[in-house]
VMD Tcl script that draws the C-alpha trace (Angstrom):
set ca {
  {-35.84 -3.89 -22.35}
  {-36.90 -2.40 -25.13}
  {-38.37 -3.53 -28.22}
  {-38.99 -1.92 -31.65}
  {-36.91 1.03 -29.96}
  {-34.54 3.54 -31.37}
  {-31.17 5.03 -30.44}
  {-30.60 8.71 -31.88}
  {-26.90 10.12 -31.48}
  {-26.21 13.68 -31.57}
  {-23.10 15.65 -33.34}
  {-21.21 15.09 -30.22}
  {-21.45 11.46 -30.45}
  {-23.98 11.10 -27.15}
  {-27.26 9.78 -27.06}
  {-29.74 12.34 -27.61}
  {-32.93 9.75 -27.32}
  {-33.22 6.50 -26.31}
  {-36.94 4.52 -26.35}
  {-39.59 3.05 -28.37}
  {-39.71 3.77 -32.39}
  {-42.92 5.53 -31.75}
  {-41.82 8.01 -29.46}
  {-39.19 8.62 -31.12}
  {-38.41 12.89 -32.25}
  {-38.39 13.48 -35.79}
  {-35.49 13.34 -37.64}
  {-34.29 15.64 -40.90}
  {-34.18 13.99 -43.87}
  {-31.09 12.60 -44.94}
  {-29.99 11.72 -41.73}
  {-28.33 8.46 -41.40}
  {-30.57 5.61 -39.74}
  {-29.32 2.20 -39.43}
  {-31.27 -0.93 -38.79}
  {-29.95 -3.26 -36.66}
  {-31.64 -6.66 -36.09}
  {-30.88 -8.25 -32.86}
  {-30.02 -6.20 -29.95}
  {-28.07 -3.08 -28.73}
  {-27.10 -3.26 -25.58}
  {-24.58 -0.25 -23.58}
  {-21.01 -1.17 -24.18}
  {-19.53 -3.45 -21.68}
  {-17.19 -1.60 -18.73}
  {-14.17 -3.68 -17.84}
  {-13.35 -2.28 -14.07}
  {-10.22 -3.66 -13.70}
  {-7.63 -4.73 -16.43}
  {-3.58 -4.47 -16.84}
  {-4.19 -5.11 -20.61}
  {-0.72 -4.57 -22.07}
  {-0.03 -8.01 -20.00}
  {-1.34 -9.62 -23.16}
  {2.19 -10.27 -24.06}
  {2.62 -12.21 -21.11}
  {-0.14 -14.77 -21.53}
  {0.74 -17.80 -20.57}
  {3.55 -16.97 -18.53}
  {3.97 -18.66 -15.11}
  {0.19 -19.76 -14.97}
  {0.34 -22.40 -12.73}
  {1.90 -20.31 -9.63}
  {0.31 -18.49 -6.80}
  {-0.33 -14.54 -6.89}
  {2.69 -13.40 -5.38}
  {5.36 -15.77 -6.27}
  {3.72 -15.16 -9.78}
  {4.59 -11.53 -9.90}
  {7.68 -11.61 -8.10}
  {9.23 -14.89 -10.21}
  {7.59 -13.93 -13.51}
  {5.76 -10.93 -14.08}
  {7.92 -8.10 -12.65}
  {11.46 -9.66 -14.17}
  {9.29 -10.12 -17.55}
  {7.72 -6.25 -16.99}
  {11.39 -4.62 -16.51}
  {12.40 -5.74 -20.09}
  {9.11 -3.70 -21.51}
  {9.68 -0.43 -23.37}
  {7.02 1.78 -24.57}
  {6.87 0.45 -27.97}
  {6.06 -3.34 -26.49}
  {3.92 -1.54 -23.89}
  {1.88 -0.40 -26.98}
  {1.80 -3.41 -28.95}
  {0.22 -5.05 -26.03}
  {-2.35 -2.82 -25.41}
  {-3.39 -2.51 -28.99}
  {-4.19 -6.09 -28.90}
  {-5.95 -5.94 -25.76}
  {-7.97 -2.89 -26.78}
  {-8.95 -4.90 -29.79}
  {-9.60 -8.32 -28.20}
  {-12.01 -6.10 -25.66}
  {-13.91 -4.85 -28.80}
  {-14.68 -7.81 -30.45}
  {-15.84 -8.96 -27.41}
  {-18.21 -5.76 -26.47}
  {-16.39 -3.94 -23.88}
  {-15.93 -0.38 -24.92}
  {-14.12 1.12 -22.00}
  {-11.72 -0.38 -19.65}
  {-10.06 0.71 -16.53}
  {-6.08 0.35 -16.97}
  {-3.40 0.17 -14.01}
  {-0.29 0.27 -15.86}
  {3.04 1.69 -16.73}
  {4.00 4.03 -19.55}
  {0.45 5.83 -19.52}
  {1.08 7.69 -22.75}
  {1.93 4.25 -24.70}
  {-1.80 2.90 -23.23}
  {-3.02 6.24 -24.12}
  {-1.85 6.20 -27.75}
  {-2.66 2.39 -28.75}
  {-6.86 2.89 -26.69}
  {-7.50 6.02 -29.02}
  {-5.67 4.47 -32.09}
  {-8.29 1.30 -31.68}
  {-10.67 3.70 -31.19}
  {-11.81 2.42 -27.41}
  {-12.21 4.25 -24.30}
  {-10.07 3.87 -21.09}
  {-9.27 5.01 -17.33}
  {-5.65 5.39 -17.25}
  {-4.29 4.89 -14.19}
  {-0.24 4.91 -14.41}
  {1.21 2.33 -11.93}
  {2.84 3.45 -9.00}
  {4.77 1.36 -6.81}
  {7.79 0.60 -4.94}
  {9.89 -2.32 -5.16}
  {13.23 -3.11 -5.89}
  {12.08 -5.43 -8.98}
  {11.22 -2.24 -10.92}
  {13.36 0.53 -9.60}
  {14.62 1.96 -12.87}
  {11.17 3.56 -13.28}
  {12.49 6.26 -10.71}
  {10.54 5.48 -7.31}
  {7.09 6.19 -6.20}
  {7.53 10.00 -5.87}
  {8.31 10.76 -9.34}
  {5.87 8.32 -10.54}
  {2.90 10.33 -8.86}
  {4.47 13.78 -9.67}
  {4.10 12.62 -13.52}
  {0.57 11.79 -13.31}
  {-0.12 15.07 -11.50}
  {1.94 16.96 -14.25}
  {0.06 15.13 -17.13}
  {-3.48 15.54 -15.26}
  {-2.06 19.87 -15.29}
  {-0.92 19.36 -18.98}
  {-3.65 17.81 -21.24}
  {-7.16 17.50 -18.28}
  {-8.59 14.84 -16.31}
  {-10.36 13.56 -19.70}
  {-9.27 14.07 -23.08}
  {-9.77 12.66 -26.79}
  {-12.37 12.47 -29.29}
  {-15.44 11.50 -27.24}
  {-13.79 12.13 -24.13}
  {-12.53 9.04 -24.64}
  {-9.15 9.17 -22.38}
  {-9.76 9.56 -18.18}
  {-6.26 9.69 -16.46}
  {-5.79 8.74 -12.71}
  {-3.68 6.99 -10.24}
  {-2.80 3.59 -9.82}
  {-0.95 2.86 -6.58}
  {-0.45 -0.69 -6.88}
  {-1.45 -1.79 -3.18}
  {-0.95 -1.20 0.35}
  {1.51 -4.12 0.56}
  {4.31 -2.32 -2.56}
  {4.08 0.94 -1.43}
  {4.57 3.04 2.31}
  {1.42 4.91 3.89}
  {3.13 8.08 3.02}
  {2.79 7.56 -0.60}
  {-0.75 6.49 -0.28}
  {-1.51 9.75 1.78}
  {0.00 11.88 -0.76}
  {-1.68 10.03 -3.92}
  {-4.83 10.60 -2.21}
  {-3.84 14.32 -1.70}
  {-2.62 14.79 -5.58}
  {-6.06 13.00 -6.87}
  {-8.38 14.94 -4.41}
  {-6.85 18.54 -5.93}
  {-7.96 17.39 -9.08}
  {-11.00 15.48 -8.71}
  {-9.02 11.71 -10.28}
  {-9.74 8.51 -9.31}
  {-7.16 6.22 -7.52}
  {-7.05 2.78 -8.71}
  {-5.58 -0.15 -5.97}
  {-5.66 -3.32 -5.06}
  {-7.25 -4.03 -1.73}
  {-7.35 -7.71 -0.22}
  {-6.57 -9.15 -3.19}
  {-4.90 -12.70 -1.55}
  {-4.93 -13.55 2.09}
  {-1.50 -13.51 3.40}
  {-0.51 -10.24 1.10}
  {-1.47 -7.39 3.84}
  {-0.34 -8.84 7.39}
  {1.22 -5.86 7.99}
  {-1.50 -3.42 7.34}
  {-3.73 -5.80 8.86}
  {-1.74 -5.79 11.92}
  {-1.09 -1.94 12.12}
  {-4.38 -1.05 10.73}
  {-6.43 -3.46 11.15}
  {-7.04 -3.65 7.57}
  {-6.01 -2.25 3.98}
  {-9.46 -0.27 3.92}
  {-9.38 1.49 7.10}
  {-5.87 2.28 6.24}
  {-6.97 4.19 3.49}
  {-9.91 5.44 5.47}
  {-7.14 7.32 8.17}
  {-4.77 7.86 5.56}
  {-7.91 10.03 3.74}
  {-7.79 8.03 0.43}
  {-11.44 7.16 0.89}
  {-12.40 11.12 0.93}
  {-11.92 10.70 -2.60}
  {-12.71 8.67 -5.71}
  {-11.44 5.45 -5.52}
  {-11.75 2.26 -6.98}
  {-10.99 -0.93 -5.35}
  {-9.97 -4.21 -7.33}
  {-10.62 -7.47 -5.92}
  {-11.80 -6.73 -2.64}
  {-11.91 -10.76 -1.64}
  {-10.58 -11.16 1.95}
  {-13.20 -7.96 3.35}
  {-15.20 -8.47 6.78}
  {-18.53 -7.00 7.73}
  {-16.55 -4.15 8.81}
  {-14.60 -3.23 5.85}
  {-17.82 -3.44 3.84}
  {-19.34 -1.07 6.13}
  {-15.77 1.36 5.66}
  {-16.03 0.96 1.59}
  {-19.82 1.63 1.11}
  {-19.61 4.74 3.80}
  {-17.20 6.16 1.72}
  {-18.67 5.52 -1.67}
  {-15.83 3.38 -2.74}
  {-16.30 1.33 -5.72}
  {-14.94 -2.46 -5.98}
  {-13.98 -4.27 -9.28}
  {-15.00 -8.17 -8.98}
  {-12.47 -9.93 -10.73}
  {-13.76 -13.57 -10.06}
  {-11.88 -15.42 -13.36}
  {-8.67 -14.27 -11.84}
  {-9.37 -14.43 -8.23}
  {-10.12 -18.37 -8.98}
  {-7.38 -19.34 -11.42}
  {-4.73 -17.44 -8.92}
  {-6.94 -19.29 -5.64}
  {-6.87 -15.71 -4.21}
  {-10.62 -16.89 -2.78}
  {-14.01 -15.38 -3.59}
  {-15.45 -12.17 -2.97}
  {-18.52 -11.29 -0.84}
  {-20.29 -9.89 -3.77}
  {-24.17 -10.47 -2.33}
  {-22.73 -8.66 0.60}
  {-21.18 -5.81 -1.17}
  {-23.93 -5.05 -3.18}
  {-26.59 -4.95 -0.50}
  {-24.42 -3.06 1.81}
  {-25.09 -0.58 -1.26}
  {-21.44 -0.65 -2.29}
  {-20.98 -0.18 -6.17}
  {-19.53 -3.07 -7.79}
  {-18.16 -3.62 -11.70}
  {-16.43 -6.83 -13.13}
  {-12.81 -6.66 -14.06}
  {-10.96 -9.51 -15.84}
  {-7.50 -8.04 -14.52}
  {-4.55 -8.51 -16.71}
  {-4.58 -11.16 -19.72}
  {-1.68 -12.95 -18.20}
  {-3.42 -14.01 -14.84}
  {-7.07 -14.36 -16.23}
  {-5.99 -15.30 -19.44}
  {-8.35 -13.45 -21.40}
  {-10.14 -10.07 -21.67}
  {-13.52 -11.46 -22.41}
  {-16.52 -9.58 -19.70}
  {-19.10 -12.26 -20.55}
  {-17.18 -14.77 -19.03}
  {-16.88 -12.61 -15.67}
  {-20.57 -12.15 -15.87}
  {-21.10 -15.84 -15.64}
  {-18.79 -16.33 -13.05}
  {-19.57 -13.56 -11.06}
  {-23.26 -15.10 -11.23}
  {-22.14 -18.78 -10.34}
  {-19.69 -18.12 -7.70}
  {-22.44 -15.41 -5.89}
  {-24.70 -18.58 -6.02}
  {-22.15 -21.25 -5.01}
  {-21.06 -19.18 -2.14}
  {-24.45 -18.38 -0.54}
  {-25.77 -21.73 -1.15}
  {-28.71 -19.89 -3.19}
  {-29.26 -20.25 -6.57}
  {-31.11 -16.84 -6.74}
  {-28.19 -15.14 -5.39}
  {-27.52 -13.27 -8.63}
  {-30.18 -13.07 -11.58}
  {-29.34 -12.81 -14.88}
  {-30.04 -8.70 -15.21}
  {-28.04 -8.17 -12.04}
  {-25.07 -10.29 -13.16}
  {-25.36 -7.64 -16.75}
  {-26.04 -4.59 -14.68}
  {-22.63 -5.19 -12.84}
  {-20.81 -5.45 -16.09}
  {-22.33 -2.52 -17.55}
  {-23.94 0.25 -15.16}
  {-22.24 -1.26 -11.88}
  {-19.12 -0.96 -14.06}
  {-19.60 2.58 -14.38}
  {-20.79 3.44 -11.06}
  {-17.76 1.51 -9.40}
  {-15.45 3.85 -11.32}
  {-17.60 7.13 -10.70}
  {-18.88 7.90 -13.89}
  {-21.92 8.77 -15.20}
  {-21.37 9.27 -18.46}
  {-21.09 5.66 -19.59}
  {-22.39 2.03 -19.01}
  {-25.96 3.01 -19.99}
  {-27.95 3.44 -23.22}
  {-29.32 6.89 -21.47}
  {-30.01 10.46 -22.74}
  {-26.55 12.43 -22.43}
  {-24.28 9.68 -21.82}
  {-21.67 8.61 -24.71}
  {-23.48 6.74 -27.30}
  {-21.12 3.47 -26.96}
  {-22.66 0.78 -28.06}
  {-23.00 -2.77 -28.71}
  {-25.27 -4.63 -31.35}
  {-25.54 -8.67 -30.41}
  {-26.24 -10.91 -33.05}
  {-29.54 -12.76 -31.98}
  {-29.76 -15.13 -34.80}
  {-27.18 -17.61 -33.51}
  {-28.07 -21.01 -31.24}
  {-27.78 -18.94 -27.88}
  {-31.46 -17.51 -28.43}
  {-33.07 -20.60 -29.33}
  {-36.34 -18.49 -30.22}
  {-34.76 -15.08 -30.94}
  {-36.12 -12.12 -29.40}
  {-39.74 -13.51 -30.00}
  {-40.32 -15.10 -26.30}
  {-39.74 -12.94 -23.09}
  {-37.47 -10.54 -21.60}
  {-36.43 -12.99 -18.94}
  {-35.94 -15.69 -21.34}
  {-34.16 -13.30 -23.45}
  {-31.48 -12.02 -20.62}
  {-31.07 -15.51 -19.32}
  {-29.96 -16.54 -23.02}
  {-27.74 -13.22 -23.14}
  {-26.06 -14.00 -20.07}
  {-26.03 -17.55 -19.72}
  {-25.20 -18.77 -23.49}
  {-24.38 -16.44 -25.64}
  {-20.76 -14.48 -25.04}
  {-18.15 -12.43 -27.63}
  {-19.02 -14.81 -30.66}
  {-22.34 -12.96 -30.82}
  {-20.83 -9.50 -30.65}
  {-21.11 -8.05 -34.05}
  {-20.86 -4.11 -34.19}
  {-19.41 -1.57 -31.67}
  {-19.69 1.92 -31.61}
  {-18.19 4.22 -29.33}
  {-18.87 8.02 -29.14}
  {-20.96 6.97 -32.09}
  {-18.44 6.09 -34.11}
  {-18.09 2.72 -35.79}
  {-14.95 1.00 -34.36}
  {-16.26 -2.64 -35.04}
  {-18.16 -3.78 -38.47}
  {-19.24 -7.44 -38.92}
  {-16.65 -8.75 -35.75}
  {-13.84 -6.49 -37.63}
  {-11.98 -3.76 -36.47}
  {-12.93 -0.18 -38.84}
  {-9.44 1.57 -37.30}
  {-6.72 -1.10 -37.23}
  {-5.80 -3.42 -39.31}
  {-6.14 -6.94 -36.91}
  {-3.48 -8.82 -38.55}
  {-0.96 -6.00 -38.41}
  {-2.31 -5.63 -34.29}
  {-1.47 -9.49 -33.86}
  {1.51 -9.72 -35.61}
  {3.51 -6.50 -33.70}
  {1.81 -8.00 -30.30}
  {3.61 -11.78 -31.34}
  {6.78 -10.08 -32.09}
  {6.67 -7.93 -28.66}
  {5.88 -11.10 -26.54}
  {8.78 -13.61 -28.52}
  {11.28 -10.74 -27.64}
  {10.28 -10.45 -24.34}
  {10.31 -14.33 -23.64}
  {13.81 -14.48 -24.85}
}
mol new
graphics top color blue
foreach p $ca { graphics top sphere $p radius 0.5 }
foreach p [lrange $ca 0 end-1] q [lrange $ca 1 end] { graphics top cylinder $p $q radius 0.2 }
display resetview
């Protein structure tokens, strides 16, 4: 924590300096200077989300994962068109910005619609169009076509594009239990050729991957054997991992997106967070989809990650305030294999969040110890304390309201789409 500090942002939207005011470089006369009373943080990183599912929020909320997917989610998603997905993603991006989440790692269909929504709202996203082989979504053209479409998109627009490189493209194989091994092998090859991330669900529930465990030992071992772990990989959930699985992930450098809220609601289990961190696995925090969580508030995940780590280990010191906050910022960036977001450091994108400390959560304001401020921030504050947000140095949230879109219009468009899907 730095007190009486400044963040300088260059013309490209990157941080040129972050440090004490007395050490800051001289600025040219006329340079815009904004005084932010309170705290500045790096933008939070939501490492695993299906944000267009804001439209499905509340549907089948009392079912276990596999029944929920097959009986509720996939039938509803078969009705979604590109404009519906755009409406759902706009609402999700807006919801995240209002809680200080500047980057989300999205796995969903119609990636172009997701990208359009993200750019319109002004946030940042790693977009992994979903690849899945299930009769419920067969009209999407099969996994081979889905993979070809992603590869063609990357080859056309590049791995990253948009103002401030707001969009990164990735591959989104849904899971080992919804795709044949051949599909995973091909995806791994295509991703490595392009330096792209592979974002996939791994060991979320105890009974989802029975066949894979019988044939390969586990999903991490399957991914290793197929060569998928030779590239950039983000494993979402990672609840049911044994010591050998953790070792395989650690040796490969794969990241894990820990989703404690969704895992708890769906009774999927509690991931072995402390063991993953001790093994050196990069771990970020994710909300999962807003129809299984049911929100996109990463502050809740910070608290739940800390509480579940302490509860599962019986150790009240298992995950401290600083470690929990780092998992939502720098940890999320590392899990995504990114070194240009997640921290307020020179050279990184200026994704910055202004937190108002004039709030009962900060009982002493900032006139107290660093330890107490961090404790207040993690355990008492939340999305309601976020006032302003910048992405690549651009103001995208001011006094809690978006600057690039009208909140009422975004909410109404999403409401209309959700009612049509429900009907």
